[in-house]
C-alpha positions as CSV (number, residue, x, y, z in Angstrom):
1,M,-92.2,225.9,198.3
2,A,-90.4,229.0,196.1
3,N,-92.7,230.9,194.7
4,N,-90.4,231.7,192.0
5,A,-90.8,229.1,188.7
6,F,-91.3,229.2,185.0
7,G,-93.2,226.6,183.5
8,I,-91.6,226.8,179.7
9,D,-93.1,225.5,176.5
10,L,-91.4,227.1,173.8
11,G,-93.4,225.8,170.2
12,T,-92.7,226.7,166.9
13,N,-94.7,229.6,166.4
14,N,-96.7,230.2,170.1
15,I,-93.8,230.6,173.3
16,K,-96.4,229.5,176.2
17,I,-94.8,230.3,179.6
18,Y,-96.4,229.4,183.3
19,S,-95.5,231.7,185.7
20,R,-96.3,230.9,189.7
21,N,-96.1,234.2,191.1
22,D,-99.3,235.4,189.1
23,D,-100.7,232.0,188.4
24,N,-101.2,233.1,184.3
25,I,-99.7,231.9,180.9
26,L,-97.6,234.1,178.5
27,V,-98.8,233.2,175.1
28,E,-96.9,235.6,172.3
29,K,-95.3,234.4,168.9
30,N,-92.4,232.7,169.0
31,M,-90.9,235.4,167.2
32,I,-88.2,237.6,167.1
33,A,-86.9,241.0,164.8
34,I,-83.5,241.9,164.3
35,E,-82.5,245.6,162.5
36,N,-79.2,245.6,161.1
37,K,-78.4,242.1,161.9
38,N,-77.6,242.9,165.7
39,T,-79.8,245.6,167.1
40,L,-82.9,244.3,168.7
41,F,-85.8,245.7,166.8
42,A,-89.4,244.2,168.4
43,Y,-90.8,240.4,169.8
44,G,-93.4,238.2,170.4
45,D,-96.6,239.5,169.3
46,S,-95.2,242.9,167.8
47,A,-92.3,241.1,166.2
48,F,-94.8,238.7,164.1
49,E,-97.6,242.2,163.2
50,M,-94.1,243.5,161.1
51,H,-93.5,239.9,159.6
52,E,-94.0,239.6,155.8
53,K,-94.1,243.5,155.9
54,A,-90.6,244.3,157.0
55,P,-87.7,246.2,155.1
56,A,-84.6,244.2,154.2
57,N,-82.6,245.8,156.7
58,I,-85.2,244.2,159.8
59,H,-84.5,240.0,160.3
60,I,-88.1,238.7,161.5
61,S,-87.6,234.6,162.2
62,F,-88.8,232.2,164.1
63,P,-86.1,230.9,166.4
64,L,-87.6,227.7,166.7
65,S,-87.5,225.1,163.4
66,N,-89.6,221.8,163.4
67,G,-90.0,221.8,167.3
68,V,-86.0,221.5,168.9
69,I,-83.3,224.9,169.0
70,A,-82.4,226.4,164.9
71,D,-81.1,229.5,166.1
72,I,-80.3,229.5,170.2
73,K,-78.3,232.7,170.5
74,N,-82.5,234.8,169.0
75,M,-84.5,232.1,171.5
76,E,-82.2,233.1,174.5
77,T,-82.9,236.6,174.1
78,L,-86.6,236.2,173.7
79,V,-86.7,233.7,176.9
80,Y,-84.9,236.7,178.9
81,Y,-87.2,239.2,177.6
82,F,-90.1,237.5,178.0
83,I,-89.4,236.7,181.9
84,S,-87.7,239.8,182.6
85,D,-91.2,241.2,181.6
86,L,-93.1,238.9,184.2
87,M,-91.0,239.7,186.4
88,K,-91.4,243.4,185.6
89,G,-87.6,244.4,184.3
90,N,-86.9,242.9,188.8
91,L,-84.7,239.6,187.9
92,K,-85.1,236.7,190.8
93,P,-83.0,233.2,190.5
94,A,-85.7,230.3,189.9
95,D,-86.3,227.3,189.4
96,Y,-87.4,226.1,185.6
97,Y,-89.3,223.8,184.5
98,I,-89.1,223.3,180.4
99,A,-91.3,220.6,177.9
100,V,-89.2,219.3,174.7
101,P,-90.6,216.6,173.0
102,T,-89.6,213.0,173.0
103,D,-88.7,212.1,169.9
104,V,-86.1,214.2,169.4
105,T,-81.4,213.5,170.1
106,E,-80.0,213.7,172.9
107,V,-78.1,216.9,171.7
108,E,-81.6,218.6,170.4
109,K,-82.9,217.5,174.4
110,R,-80.1,219.7,175.6
111,A,-79.8,222.5,174.3
112,F,-83.1,222.9,175.9
113,Y,-81.0,222.8,178.9
114,D,-78.3,224.7,178.2
115,L,-80.9,227.8,176.2
116,I,-82.1,228.5,180.3
117,K,-79.1,228.4,181.5
118,D,-77.5,231.0,179.1
119,A,-80.4,233.2,178.8
120,G,-78.6,234.9,182.1
121,V,-82.4,234.5,183.6
122,K,-81.1,233.3,187.5
123,A,-81.9,229.9,187.0
124,K,-81.7,228.2,190.4
125,K,-82.6,224.4,189.1
126,I,-83.8,223.3,185.7
127,M,-85.3,220.5,184.9
128,V,-86.9,218.4,182.0
129,V,-90.3,217.5,181.5
130,E,-91.3,215.4,178.0
131,K,-93.6,217.1,176.3
132,A,-96.4,214.3,176.1
133,V,-96.2,213.8,179.5
134,A,-97.3,218.0,180.3
135,D,-99.9,217.6,177.4
136,G,-101.5,214.5,178.9
137,L,-101.3,216.7,182.7
138,G,-102.9,219.2,180.9
139,M,-105.9,217.8,180.5
140,D,-107.2,216.3,183.1
141,I,-105.6,212.6,182.9
142,D,-103.9,210.8,185.6
143,V,-100.6,209.9,183.3
144,K,-99.4,208.0,186.8
145,N,-101.1,205.9,186.9
146,S,-101.3,202.1,184.3
147,Q,-103.7,203.2,182.2
148,G,-102.8,203.2,178.3
149,V,-103.3,207.3,176.8
150,L,-102.7,208.6,173.3
151,V,-101.9,212.1,173.4
152,V,-102.3,214.0,169.5
153,N,-100.3,216.9,169.3
154,V,-101.1,218.5,166.9
155,G,-98.4,221.6,166.1
156,Y,-97.5,224.7,163.8
157,E,-94.5,222.6,162.1
158,T,-95.1,219.3,163.8
159,T,-97.3,216.4,165.1
160,E,-95.9,214.6,167.7
161,I,-98.1,211.5,168.5
162,S,-97.1,209.7,172.0
163,I,-98.4,206.7,173.9
164,L,-97.9,207.3,177.6
165,S,-98.8,204.8,180.9
166,L,-97.0,205.1,184.5
167,G,-95.5,209.1,183.8
168,G,-93.9,207.7,180.8
169,I,-93.3,207.4,177.4
170,V,-93.8,204.0,175.6
171,L,-93.7,205.7,172.1
172,S,-93.5,208.9,170.2
173,R,-93.0,210.0,167.1
174,L,-92.6,213.3,165.5
175,I,-93.7,213.8,161.8
176,K,-93.3,216.4,159.6
177,V,-96.8,217.9,159.5
178,G,-98.4,220.8,161.0
179,G,-100.6,224.1,160.7
180,M,-97.4,225.7,159.1
181,K,-98.4,223.0,155.9
182,F,-101.7,223.7,156.5
183,D,-101.3,227.5,155.1
184,E,-98.8,226.3,152.8
185,A,-101.9,223.4,151.0
186,I,-104.3,226.7,151.3
187,R,-101.4,229.2,149.3
188,A,-101.3,226.3,146.5
189,A,-104.8,225.9,146.1
190,V,-106.0,229.7,146.3
191,R,-102.3,229.9,143.4
192,R,-103.7,226.7,141.8
193,E,-107.7,227.6,141.2
194,F,-107.3,231.7,141.0
195,S,-104.1,232.7,140.0
196,L,-103.8,234.3,143.1
197,M,-100.9,234.9,145.6
198,I,-101.7,235.2,148.9
199,G,-99.6,235.6,152.4
200,S,-99.1,232.7,155.2
201,K,-100.8,235.0,157.3
202,T,-103.8,235.1,154.6
203,A,-103.9,231.3,154.8
204,E,-104.0,231.1,158.7
205,N,-106.8,233.1,159.2
206,V,-108.8,231.2,156.4
207,K,-108.0,227.9,158.0
208,I,-108.4,229.8,162.0
209,N,-111.7,231.1,160.7
210,L,-112.7,227.8,158.4
211,R,-115.4,226.4,161.1
212,E,-117.3,229.2,161.3
213,L,-117.6,230.7,157.7
214,E,-118.5,226.7,156.6
215,A,-121.3,227.5,159.9
216,A,-122.9,230.7,158.2
217,G,-123.0,229.3,154.0
218,R,-119.7,231.9,153.8
219,G,-116.8,231.7,151.3
220,A,-114.0,233.3,152.6
221,V,-112.7,236.7,151.3
222,V,-108.7,237.2,150.4
223,Y,-107.0,239.0,149.2
224,G,-103.8,238.4,147.6
225,R,-101.8,239.4,144.4
226,D,-102.9,238.0,140.6
227,I,-100.0,236.3,139.1
228,V,-101.7,237.3,135.0
229,T,-101.5,240.8,136.1
230,G,-99.8,241.2,139.2
231,L,-102.1,243.6,140.5
232,P,-103.6,243.3,144.0
233,V,-107.1,242.3,144.2
234,E,-110.1,240.6,146.2
235,R,-111.7,237.4,146.0
236,E,-114.5,235.0,148.1
237,I,-112.8,231.1,148.4
238,P,-115.5,228.6,148.5
239,T,-114.8,226.3,152.4
240,K,-114.8,223.1,150.4
241,L,-112.0,224.4,148.0
242,V,-109.8,225.0,151.0
243,D,-111.5,221.6,152.9
244,E,-110.2,219.6,149.8
245,S,-107.1,221.0,150.4
246,L,-105.8,219.9,153.9
247,T,-107.4,216.0,153.4
248,E,-103.7,215.2,152.3
249,H,-102.1,216.8,155.5
250,F,-104.8,215.2,157.8
251,H,-104.3,211.4,156.3
252,T,-100.7,212.4,157.0
253,I,-101.6,212.4,160.6
254,I,-103.9,209.7,160.4
255,D,-101.2,207.3,158.6
256,N,-98.7,207.8,161.7
257,V,-101.8,207.1,164.8
258,K,-102.2,204.3,163.0
259,V,-98.9,202.8,162.3
260,I,-98.1,204.1,166.7
261,L,-101.0,201.6,167.4
262,E,-99.7,199.2,165.5
263,R,-97.1,199.2,167.0
264,T,-98.7,199.0,170.4
265,P,-98.6,196.2,173.3
266,P,-102.4,194.9,173.3
267,E,-103.0,196.1,177.2
268,L,-102.5,199.1,176.2
269,A,-104.8,199.3,173.0
270,A,-107.2,197.9,175.0
271,D,-107.0,201.0,177.0
272,I,-107.2,203.6,174.4
273,Y,-109.3,201.4,172.8
274,R,-112.2,202.2,176.0
275,H,-111.1,206.1,175.9
276,G,-109.4,206.9,172.7
277,I,-107.6,209.7,171.5
278,Y,-106.5,213.1,173.2
279,L,-106.2,216.0,170.8
280,T,-104.7,218.8,171.3
281,G,-102.3,221.1,170.1
282,G,-102.4,225.0,168.6
283,A,-103.3,223.4,165.2
284,S,-105.6,220.9,166.3
285,Q,-108.6,223.2,165.7
286,V,-108.4,222.8,162.2
287,N,-112.4,222.3,160.8
288,H,-112.9,218.8,160.5
289,L,-109.0,217.5,161.7
290,A,-111.2,215.8,164.7
291,E,-113.8,214.4,162.3
292,E,-111.5,212.7,160.7
293,L,-109.2,211.1,162.9
294,A,-112.1,209.8,164.1
295,K,-113.1,208.1,161.4
296,G,-110.0,207.0,159.8
297,T,-109.1,205.5,163.5
298,G,-112.9,203.5,164.5
299,L,-111.8,206.1,167.8
300,K,-113.4,208.7,169.9
301,V,-111.1,211.8,169.3
302,N,-111.6,213.8,172.9
303,V,-110.2,218.2,172.0
304,A,-108.6,219.6,174.2
305,D,-110.4,222.4,176.1
306,S,-108.0,224.7,175.3
307,P,-105.3,223.4,173.0
308,L,-102.7,225.8,172.7
309,T,-101.9,226.0,176.0
310,S,-102.1,222.1,177.1
311,V,-98.2,222.2,178.2
312,A,-98.1,224.7,179.9
313,V,-101.4,223.9,182.1
314,G,-99.2,219.9,182.3
315,L,-96.7,222.4,183.5
316,S,-98.0,224.7,186.4
317,K,-99.7,220.9,188.1
318,I,-96.2,219.5,187.6
319,I,-94.8,222.9,189.8
320,K,-98.0,223.1,192.2
321,E,-98.5,219.6,192.8
322,D,-95.6,218.2,195.1
323,N,-97.9,214.1,193.4
324,Y,-96.9,214.9,189.8
325,K,-92.8,216.3,191.1
326,S,-91.4,213.0,189.9
327,V,-92.5,213.2,186.1
328,A,-89.9,216.6,186.1
329,Y,-85.7,215.5,186.1
330,A,-82.6,216.9,185.8
331,I,-80.5,216.3,182.4
332,E,-77.3,213.7,183.9
333,G,-75.0,215.4,184.9
334,M,-76.6,218.9,184.7
335,S,-78.1,219.0,187.8
336,K,-76.7,222.2,190.1
């Protein structure tokens, strides 16, 4: 088997690339900083460092929006540089396996294929894998047997709810609720209760540290701008306020999981009742989400060991194990 193979999971917030050569997964922010409209200034984590701090001539953006490619030119640039870094600047022909969301249009799926084809990374073969199937494999579920599996992937801008069976997807639903909405809810709550404007990075840090703060019985210390005086200030935000601000979004996810369950064939529903829900995705670790989901559906919730990289781990299995090769496919009329 060709040693040169990559599995790519394009997330709105993070890009995850599995490299067969060193059997490792690269995780970087899916961001790009462009200076004076045409010069690459920074990419990945270093672009994120500048986010919300850059002068007007440096434009920092996410090339992905709601799980699909919004800016293909910048996304091609990012893929090219990340792959070059992984190959240490010496680009060789390689096979690419790319994860795509299920509940998007054929045109949006084709954009993922075109992205790799046109990124200048010498792609020999480009295979597409349904994101939920890769997720299942990444969580050690044998997706090729006939048992029904319910996977809920909570990402940065979207949550994908899918039912898998026999290596395929029976039902899928993509909703626009994720980590970004959680951050916005925290910012809105802090603004409402404390007349304080905080940045999205600060809100994200509060969200990430919420579990530890709650366990320690401490509030979250944030820095921002007082709306009344316009001056920078420090405040301690009670964790209860943050928890309450997130509840509405948790319930949106739970309601959509219930909609999928209502449409599930009875035999698969019986499997799901036995095995429970598999929860993954970068934003799935947020405090109390798993408990609320279990309470709202009455099902056991299995949380992934490495929620952020479960799709990339699944892609690595497809690349390494012939048994799973059949779940990857070439887009019609586009094989080499």
